[in-house]
C-alpha positions as CSV (number, residue, x, y, z in Angstrom):
1,N,0.0,0.0,-0.1
2,G,3.1,2.1,-0.2
3,L,3.1,3.2,3.5
4,A,6.3,1.4,4.2
5,E,9.2,0.3,1.9
6,V,12.0,-2.1,2.7
7,T,15.0,-3.3,1.0
8,V,16.2,-6.8,1.7
9,T,19.3,-8.7,0.7
10,T,18.8,-12.1,-1.3
11,S,19.0,-13.9,2.1
12,G,16.2,-11.8,3.5
13,A,18.2,-9.5,5.7
14,L,16.7,-6.0,6.1
15,V,19.1,-3.3,4.9
16,D,16.8,-0.3,4.4
17,L,13.5,1.0,5.7
18,N,11.4,4.0,4.6
19,L,8.1,5.0,6.3
20,A,5.5,7.3,4.6
21,T,4.7,10.3,6.6
22,E,1.0,9.1,6.4
23,L,2.1,6.6,9.3
24,E,2.6,9.3,11.8
25,D,-1.1,9.1,13.0
26,S,-1.4,5.4,12.5
27,S,-1.7,2.9,15.2
28,L,1.0,0.6,16.0
29,A,-0.9,-2.3,14.6
30,E,-1.2,-0.5,11.3
31,I,2.5,0.3,11.3
32,R,3.3,-3.3,12.1
33,N,1.1,-4.5,9.2
34,A,2.6,-2.1,6.8
35,L,6.1,-3.3,7.8
36,L,5.2,-6.9,7.6
37,Q,3.6,-6.4,4.2
38,A,6.6,-4.4,2.8
39,S,8.9,-7.0,4.0
40,A,6.9,-10.0,2.5
41,D,6.7,-8.1,-0.7
42,A,10.7,-7.4,-0.7
43,R,11.3,-11.2,0.1
44,V,9.2,-12.2,-3.0
45,Q,11.0,-9.7,-5.2
46,A,14.4,-10.8,-3.8
47,S,13.7,-14.4,-4.5
48,Q,12.4,-13.7,-8.0
49,G,15.4,-11.9,-8.8
50,A,17.9,-14.5,-7.6
51,L,15.8,-17.2,-9.5
52,A,15.9,-15.2,-12.8
53,V,19.7,-14.9,-12.4
54,A,20.0,-18.7,-11.7
55,A,17.7,-19.4,-14.6
56,R,19.9,-17.4,-17.0
57,H,23.1,-19.1,-15.8
58,Y,21.8,-22.9,-15.5
59,G,18.8,-22.9,-17.7
60,E,15.1,-22.5,-17.0
61,G,13.8,-25.6,-15.3
62,S,17.2,-27.1,-14.7
63,K,17.6,-29.2,-11.5
64,T,19.7,-26.4,-10.1
65,V,17.3,-23.8,-10.6
66,D,14.7,-26.0,-9.0
67,Q,16.9,-26.3,-5.9
68,F,17.4,-22.8,-5.7
69,E,13.6,-22.3,-5.8
70,D,13.2,-24.8,-3.0
71,F,15.9,-23.1,-0.9
72,Y,14.3,-19.6,-1.5
73,T,10.8,-20.8,-0.9
74,K,11.9,-22.2,2.6
75,M,14.4,-19.6,3.7
76,L,12.3,-16.5,2.6
77,R,9.0,-18.2,3.2
78,V,7.9,-16.9,-0.3
79,S,4.8,-18.9,-0.3
80,D,3.4,-17.2,2.8
81,A,4.5,-13.8,1.7
82,A,3.1,-14.1,-1.9
83,T,-0.4,-15.4,-0.5
84,G,-0.6,-13.1,2.6
85,E,-1.0,-16.5,4.7
86,G,0.8,-17.9,7.5
87,P,0.1,-17.6,11.2
88,D,-0.3,-14.1,12.7
89,G,2.8,-13.2,14.6
90,D,4.8,-16.0,12.9
91,A,8.5,-14.5,12.8
92,G,9.8,-17.4,10.9
93,P,12.7,-19.6,11.2
94,G,15.5,-18.4,13.6
95,V,13.5,-15.8,15.6
96,L,12.8,-16.3,19.4
97,R,9.9,-14.6,21.1
């Protein structure tokens, strides 16, 4: 929705964050949702970019590209990010609460 923009590496690490001034009067829940959605969108874009590079180098549909896709789907939780599904509050692998 354009309220938050994040930049992630191909491993999903957050490297930049920009928040729209419209968030100044938003609730913490709205800010959280904007950040999580922006992060999910960025993870999808990062995985798509990495897979496009792999497909150019190893050939579309190759076993290597399939392995990359499996890796990115698991590591970046691309399927949840793309569909907006997944448990609320789930921080993904490697995050303790």
